[in-house]
C-alpha positions in Angstrom: 38.6 -3.2 63.5 37.2 -5.0 60.5 33.8 -3.2 60.8 35.7 0.2 61.0 37.5 -0.9 57.8 34.4 -1.7 56.1 32.7 1.6 56.9 35.8 3.4 56.0 35.6 1.5 52.4 32.0 2.4 52.1 32.6 6.1 52.6 35.5 6.1 50.2 33.2 4.6 47.7 30.6 7.3 48.3 33.2 9.8 48.0 34.0 8.5 44.4 30.4 8.5 43.4 29.6 4.8 44.0 26.6 4.0 46.0 27.0 0.6 48.0 24.5 -1.9 46.8 23.9 -0.5 43.3 26.5 -2.3 41.6 27.5 -5.8 41.5 31.1 -5.3 41.6 30.6 -3.0 44.6 28.6 -5.8 46.3 31.4 -8.2 45.8 33.8 -5.9 47.6 31.5 -5.7 50.5 31.3 -9.4 50.6 35.0 -9.6 50.5 35.3 -7.3 53.5 32.8 -9.3 55.4 34.7 -12.5 54.7 37.9 -11.0 56.1 35.9 -9.9 59.2 34.6 -13.3 59.8 38.0 -14.8 59.4 39.5 -12.3 62.0 36.6 -13.2 64.4 37.3 -17.0 63.9 41.1 -16.5 64.4 40.3 -14.6 67.7 38.1 -17.3 68.8 40.9 -19.9 68.2 43.2 -17.6 70.1 40.8 -17.7 73.1 40.6 -21.4 73.0 44.3 -21.8 72.8 44.7 -19.5 75.8 42.3 -21.3 77.7 43.9 -24.6 77.1 47.5 -23.2 77.7 46.5 -21.9 81.0 45.7 -25.3 82.1 49.3 -26.6 81.5 51.6 -23.6 82.3 51.7 -19.9 82.6 55.0 -19.6 80.5 53.4 -21.6 77.6 50.2 -19.5 78.1 52.1 -16.2 77.8 54.2 -17.4 74.7 51.1 -18.8 72.9 49.0 -15.8 73.7 51.8 -13.4 72.4 52.3 -15.7 69.3 48.5 -16.1 68.6 47.8 -12.4 68.9 50.6 -11.5 66.6 49.5 -13.9 64.1 45.8 -13.0 64.3 46.6 -9.1 64.0 48.9 -9.8 60.9 46.4 -12.1 59.3 43.5 -9.6 59.8 45.6 -6.7 58.6 46.6 -8.6 55.3 42.9 -9.5 54.7 41.7 -6.1 55.3 44.1 -4.7 52.8 43.1 -7.4 50.3 39.4 -6.5 50.7 40.2 -2.7 50.3 42.0 -3.5 47.1 39.1 -5.6 45.7 36.7 -2.7 46.6 38.8 0.0 44.9 39.0 -2.2 41.7 35.2 -2.9 41.7 34.5 0.8 42.2 36.9 1.6 39.2 35.1 -0.9 37.0 31.7 0.4 38.1 32.8 4.0 37.3 34.0 2.9 33.8 30.7 1.2 33.0 28.5 4.0 34.4 30.3 6.7 32.3 28.4 5.8 28.9 25.1 5.8 30.8 25.4 9.3 31.7 22.9 10.1 28.9 20.0 7.6 29.3 17.6 10.0 27.5 19.4 10.0 24.1 16.9 7.7 22.4 13.9 9.9 23.6 15.7 12.9 22.3 16.2 11.2 18.9 12.5 10.1 18.7 11.4 13.7 19.7 13.6 15.2 17.0 12.0 12.9 14.5 8.6 13.8 15.4 9.4 17.4 15.2 10.9 16.8 11.8 7.7 14.9 10.7 5.5 17.8 12.0 7.6 20.4 10.1 7.4 18.4 7.0 3.7 18.2 7.2 3.4 21.8 7.7 5.5 22.7 4.6 4.2 19.8 2.5 7.6 19.1 1.1 8.2 15.6 2.4 4.7 14.0 2.2 4.7 11.1 0.0 2.1 10.8 -2.9 -0.1 13.5 -4.6 -2.2 15.9 -3.0 -4.8 18.6 -4.1 -4.3 20.9 -1.1 -2.4 23.3 -3.3 -5.3 24.0 -5.8 -8.2 24.7 -3.3 -9.0 28.1 -5.1 -6.9 27.7 -8.5 -4.4 25.7 -10.2 -1.1 25.4 -8.5 0.7 25.7 -11.8 0.0 27.8 -15.0 -2.0 26.0 -17.6 -2.9 26.9 -21.2 -5.8 29.4 -21.4 -7.4 30.9 -24.4 -7.7 34.7 -24.3 -9.1 36.0 -27.4 -7.2 34.6 -30.4 -4.1 33.5 -28.3 -3.3 30.9 -25.8 -1.3 31.9 -22.9 -0.2 30.2 -19.6 -2.2 31.3 -16.6 -3.6 29.9 -13.3 -7.1 28.6 -13.7 -9.8 29.4 -11.2 -11.6 26.5 -9.5 -15.2 26.4 -10.4 -17.6 24.5 -8.0 -19.9 22.1 -9.6 -23.3 23.4 -8.6 -26.8 23.2 -10.0 -26.4 26.6 -11.6 -23.2 25.6 -13.5 -25.0 22.6 -14.8 -27.8 24.6 -16.1 -25.6 27.2 -17.6 -23.6 24.6 -19.5 -26.6 22.9 -20.8 -28.1 26.2 -22.1 -24.7 27.1 -23.9 -24.6 23.7 -25.5 -28.2 24.1 -26.8 -27.5 27.6 -28.0 -24.3 26.4 -30.0 -26.2 23.5 -31.3 -29.0 25.7 -32.7 -26.6 28.2 -34.2 -24.8 25.3 -35.9 -27.9 24.1 -37.5 -29.1 27.5 -38.6 -25.6 28.3 -40.2 -25.1 25.0 -41.8 -22.2 24.2 -39.4 -21.1 21.0 -37.8 -22.5 21.7 -34.3 -20.9 18.8 -32.5 -22.2 18.1 -29.1 -19.6 19.1 -26.5 -17.2 20.3 -29.2 -17.4 23.4 -31.2 -15.8 23.2 -34.8 -15.4 25.3 -37.8 -18.1 25.2 -40.4 -17.7 23.0 -43.5 -18.1 25.4 -46.5 -21.1 24.4 -48.6 -21.3 24.2 -52.4 -23.9 24.0 -55.0 -24.2 20.5 -56.2 -23.7 20.3 -60.0 -24.5 17.8 -62.6 -21.9 15.1 -63.1 -19.0 16.2 -65.3 -17.0 13.6 -67.4 -13.5 12.9 -66.7 -10.7 10.4 -67.8 -11.6 6.8 -67.2 -15.4 7.4 -67.5 -17.3 5.3 -70.1 -20.3 6.8 -72.0 -22.8 5.3 -74.4 -23.7 7.4 -77.5 -26.9 6.3 -79.3 -28.0 8.0 -82.7 -31.5 7.4 -83.5 -32.6 6.1 -86.9 -28.8 5.4 -87.6 -28.0 2.0 -86.3 -24.8 1.8 -88.5 -23.5 4.7 -86.6 -24.5 3.8 -83.2 -22.1 1.7 -81.4 -24.0 -1.6 -81.1 -24.6 -2.8 -77.6 -25.8 -6.1 -78.8 -27.0 -9.1 -76.6 -23.4 -10.5 -76.2 -21.7 -7.4 -74.7 -22.3 -5.3 -71.7 -22.7 -1.6 -71.9 -19.3 -0.9 -70.4 -17.7 -3.3 -73.1 -19.5 -1.6 -75.9 -19.2 2.0 -74.6 -16.8 4.8 -75.4 -13.9 5.3 -72.9 -12.9 8.9 -72.1 -9.1 8.8 -72.6 -6.5 10.3 -70.2 -6.4 13.5 -72.1 -10.3 13.9 -71.7 -11.2 13.2 -75.3 -13.3 10.5 -77.2 -13.6 9.5 -80.8 -16.9 9.2 -82.5 -17.9 8.5 -86.1 -18.5 11.6 -88.2 -17.6 13.7 -85.2 -13.9 12.9 -84.9 -11.9 13.5 -81.8 -14.0 15.5 -79.3 -12.8 16.9 -75.9 -15.5 15.9 -73.2 -13.6 16.2 -70.0 -15.2 18.7 -67.8 -18.6 18.6 -69.8 -21.9 17.2 -68.6 -23.8 14.6 -70.6 -26.0 17.5 -71.9 -23.2 19.5 -73.2 -21.6 16.5 -74.9 -24.9 15.8 -76.7 -25.1 19.3 -78.1 -21.4 19.1 -79.2 -21.7 15.8 -81.0 -24.9 16.8 -82.7 -23.3 20.0 -84.0 -20.4 18.0 -85.3 -22.6 15.5 -87.0 -25.0 18.1 -88.4 -23.1 18.3 -91.8 -23.5 14.6 -92.3 -26.9 13.8 -90.8 -29.9 16.0 -91.0 -31.9 16.6 -88.0 -29.6 14.3 -86.0 -31.0 12.9 -82.7 -28.6 11.4 -80.3 -28.4 10.6 -76.6 -25.5 10.3 -74.3 -25.4 8.3 -71.1 -22.7 7.5 -68.6 -22.4 3.6 -68.1 -19.5 3.6 -65.7 -18.3 6.3 -63.3 -14.6 6.0 -62.8 -13.1 9.6 -62.9 -14.2 10.8 -59.6 -14.1 9.2 -56.2 -13.9 9.6 -52.4 -11.8 7.6 -49.9 -13.3 6.0 -46.8 -10.6 4.8 -44.3 -10.4 4.0 -40.7 -12.8 2.0 -38.6 -15.1 0.6 -41.5 -15.8 -2.8 -42.7 -14.4 -2.2 -46.1 -12.1 0.7 -46.4 -11.1 1.9 -49.8 -12.2 4.2 -52.5 -15.9 4.8 -53.4 -16.7 6.1 -56.9 -19.2 9.0 -57.3 -21.8 8.7 -59.8 -24.6 11.0 -61.0 -26.4 10.6 -57.7 -25.4 13.0 -54.9 -23.2 11.1 -52.4 -23.4 12.1 -48.8 -21.0 11.1 -46.1 -23.5 8.6 -44.7 -23.8 7.0 -48.1 -20.0 6.8 -48.4 -19.7 5.1 -45.0 -22.6 2.7 -45.8 -20.9 1.8 -49.2 -17.8 0.9 -47.1 -19.7 -1.6 -45.1 -20.6 0.7 -42.2 -18.7 1.5 -39.2 -17.1 -1.1 -36.7 -17.7 -1.5 -33.1 -14.5 0.4 -32.2 -15.4 3.5 -34.3 -15.9 6.9 -32.8 -19.2 8.0 -34.1 -18.9 11.6 -32.9 -15.5 12.3 -34.2 -15.5 11.5 -38.0 -12.8 13.5 -39.8 -13.4 14.9 -43.4 -10.5 16.2 -45.3 -11.1 18.5 -48.3 -8.5 20.3 -50.3 -6.0 20.4 -47.3 -8.5 21.4 -44.6 -10.0 18.9 -42.0 -13.5 19.2 -40.3 -15.0 17.1 -37.6 -18.3 15.6 -38.2 -20.6 14.2 -35.5 -22.5 11.3 -37.0 -23.8 10.4 -33.5 -25.7 13.7 -33.5 -27.2 12.8 -37.0 -28.3 9.2 -35.9 -29.7 10.0 -32.4 -30.8 13.7 -32.7 -31.6 14.1 -36.4 -28.9 16.8 -37.1 -28.9 16.6 -40.8 -26.2 19.3 -41.1 -23.8 16.5 -40.2 -24.7 14.5 -43.5 -22.5 16.8 -45.6 -22.4 16.3 -49.5 -19.1 14.9 -50.8 -16.9 16.4 -53.5 -14.4 14.4 -55.6 -11.2 13.8 -53.8 -12.7 14.0 -50.2 -11.1 11.6 -47.5 -13.3 10.3 -44.8 -11.5 9.0 -41.8 -13.6 7.2 -39.0 -11.1 7.1 -36.1 -11.2 4.5 -33.3 -12.5 5.4 -29.8 -9.0 5.1 -28.0 -9.1 8.7 -27.6 -12.5 8.5 -25.8 -11.2 7.9 -22.5 -11.5 9.5 -19.0 -9.1 9.1 -16.3 -10.0 8.4 -12.8 -7.1 8.9 -10.2 -6.4 9.5 -6.6 -8.1 7.8 -3.8 -10.5 5.5 -5.5 -10.4 1.8 -5.3 -9.6 1.0 -9.0 -7.9 4.0 -10.5 -7.2 4.0 -14.3 -8.5 5.0 -17.7 -12.1 4.0 -18.7 -13.6 4.1 -22.2 -16.5 6.3 -22.8 -19.7 4.8 -24.3 -20.5 6.9 -27.4 -18.9 9.9 -25.7 -21.3 9.8 -23.1 -20.1 9.6 -19.5 -21.1 11.4 -16.5 -18.9 12.2 -13.3 -21.1 9.7 -11.3 -20.5 7.0 -13.9 -16.8 7.5 -14.0 -16.5 7.2 -10.2 -18.6 4.3 -10.2 -16.5 2.5 -12.9 -13.5 3.2 -10.6 -15.2 1.4 -7.6 -16.1 4.7 -6.1 -13.9 6.6 -3.5 -11.7 4.8 -1.0 -13.7 5.2 2.4 -10.4 4.8 4.4 -8.2 7.2 2.7 -10.2 9.6 0.5 -11.5 12.9 1.2 -14.9 13.1 -0.8 -15.0 16.9 -0.1 -12.5 17.5 -2.9 -13.3 15.8 -6.1 -11.6 17.6 -9.0 -12.4 17.5 -12.7 -9.5 18.8 -14.9 -10.2 19.5 -18.6 -8.6 20.7 -21.8 -11.1 21.8 -24.4 -10.3 23.7 -27.6 -6.8 24.5 -26.2 -8.1 26.0 -23.0 -7.9 24.3 -19.6 -10.7 24.2 -16.9 -11.0 23.1 -13.3 -14.0 22.0 -11.6 -14.6 20.8 -8.1 -17.4 18.8 -6.4 -18.0 18.4 -2.6 -19.2 14.8 -2.4 -19.1 14.3 1.3 -23.0 14.3 1.3 -24.5 11.5 -0.8 -27.1 13.8 -2.4 -24.1 15.7 -4.1 -23.9 12.6 -6.5 -27.2 13.9 -8.2 -25.0 16.8 -9.4 -22.4 14.3 -10.4 -24.9 12.4 -12.5 -25.8 15.6 -14.3 -22.2 16.8 -14.9 -21.1 15.3 -18.3 -17.5 14.5 -18.9 -15.6 15.1 -22.2 -13.1 12.8 -23.6 -9.6 13.0 -21.9 -11.1 14.6 -18.7 -9.1 13.8 -15.5 -11.1 13.0 -12.3 -9.0 13.3 -9.3 -10.2 12.4 -5.6 -7.9 14.0 -2.9 -6.4 12.2 -0.1 -7.6 12.8 3.6 -5.3 14.7 6.0 -5.3 11.6 8.4 -4.0 9.5 5.5 -1.2 11.8 4.7 -0.2 11.8 8.4 -0.2 8.0 8.4 2.0 7.8 5.2 4.5 10.1 6.8 4.6 8.2 10.0 4.9 4.9 8.1 8.0 6.2 6.5 9.5 7.5 9.6 9.1 4.6 12.0 11.6 2.3 10.4 14.3 4.9 10.5 13.3 5.6 14.2 13.4 2.0 15.1 16.8 1.6 13.5 18.3 4.4 15.3 16.9 3.3 18.7 18.3 -0.2 18.1 21.7 1.3 17.2 21.8 3.3 20.4 21.1 0.3 22.5 23.7 -2.0 21.0 26.9 -2.9 22.7 29.8 -3.4 20.5 32.5 -5.9 21.8 35.1 -4.3 19.7 34.9 -1.4 21.9 34.9 -3.3 25.2 31.1 -3.8 25.3 30.7 0.0 25.2 28.0 1.6 22.9 
């Protein structure tokens, strides 16, 4: 009877969706039923023994004992069976309660699949990829850049120019042509930078001005000549040109000499003194030049004003009088300001290539500014080992030198097939591209000169971009998976 009850309980559990042996609670119910069956069997054995013993004594006692034992055994078996059935039912209910949240065991997989799909879509759209990438400028710039068209500068997308041997040859020929035209026209043909010409002028004899000191000597008339003596210098014994441009001389009176050369002053004094001295002979000399000067500032040893004398002063002479340029000076970018206009002069071309057109004659009031070389930098960015800005050595740096200074490309994350050079020269933008995947392409990089403020960019490899996306997604995926597997005691251990 107990076996029948057990089978019926098992069938009831199966009808409820619970498979015996798959859940600990269900197994406990089965064990309880087995215990009840064992108890009933034991009671029946006891009953048989009691019956056998009672038969030895009397039939009446045997009959009563048999009836009493049977009644007791049947009642006990029925009670234990009911208790076992209740235990199985409760175990099945608990199993069903715990099994309900596990109806969707593939939810973490679905989450991971969704995240991978999201990452793939992001890579395809290039919207969520961290870092910079040159994939949008394979043929032209991705954004409008300043471009010079005629006399105007307008925004436009710039075409990408491949760095080839022909491009290097064309650039070299264009530079040589510009350099020769500059020499022929008296212009400042600066290497790598075209500039407007400095207007020339005919050098004139020195003209007197306020502050100059002159010495007037009248021959055969020492009483008129200002005595120089052995105890006074020429400056101390000379005649000072006043602020109004006049001087006073005996038998000539007040004479305006500002703006006149020494030859013109001599004729004027001789004419004034002709009524006093016959066949007057005199000489006029400048003993101190004070009225005309140029200003030398910037990266020179002794910045300040430099007076102009009767010897023609050039730009190089003015710089040398100021003590010469310092180590931080930019030789090729000297600024000359004259009457409100500024020109660029390339002293490096004068020193190294003999371009005498750079050694311009100075006029009174000229300002010479020798700037520092902080503007002579190139920037190497992207997938290189040591990105940053690098100082150019006398404005001479090639693409290969810049990459070498930056530690060359990063072999793990870079794509050497896409090395960009971005340039803004004379208000116009240019883009260049070098495919450096093959080592012999570095020969082209060695022949490709950079200009100040050029930007060199090495693009990132596609696999490196993918790794960056994955490295950003994995922490979120792991957090979601951990959250989905966590049991919360506040909700009865359910997720």
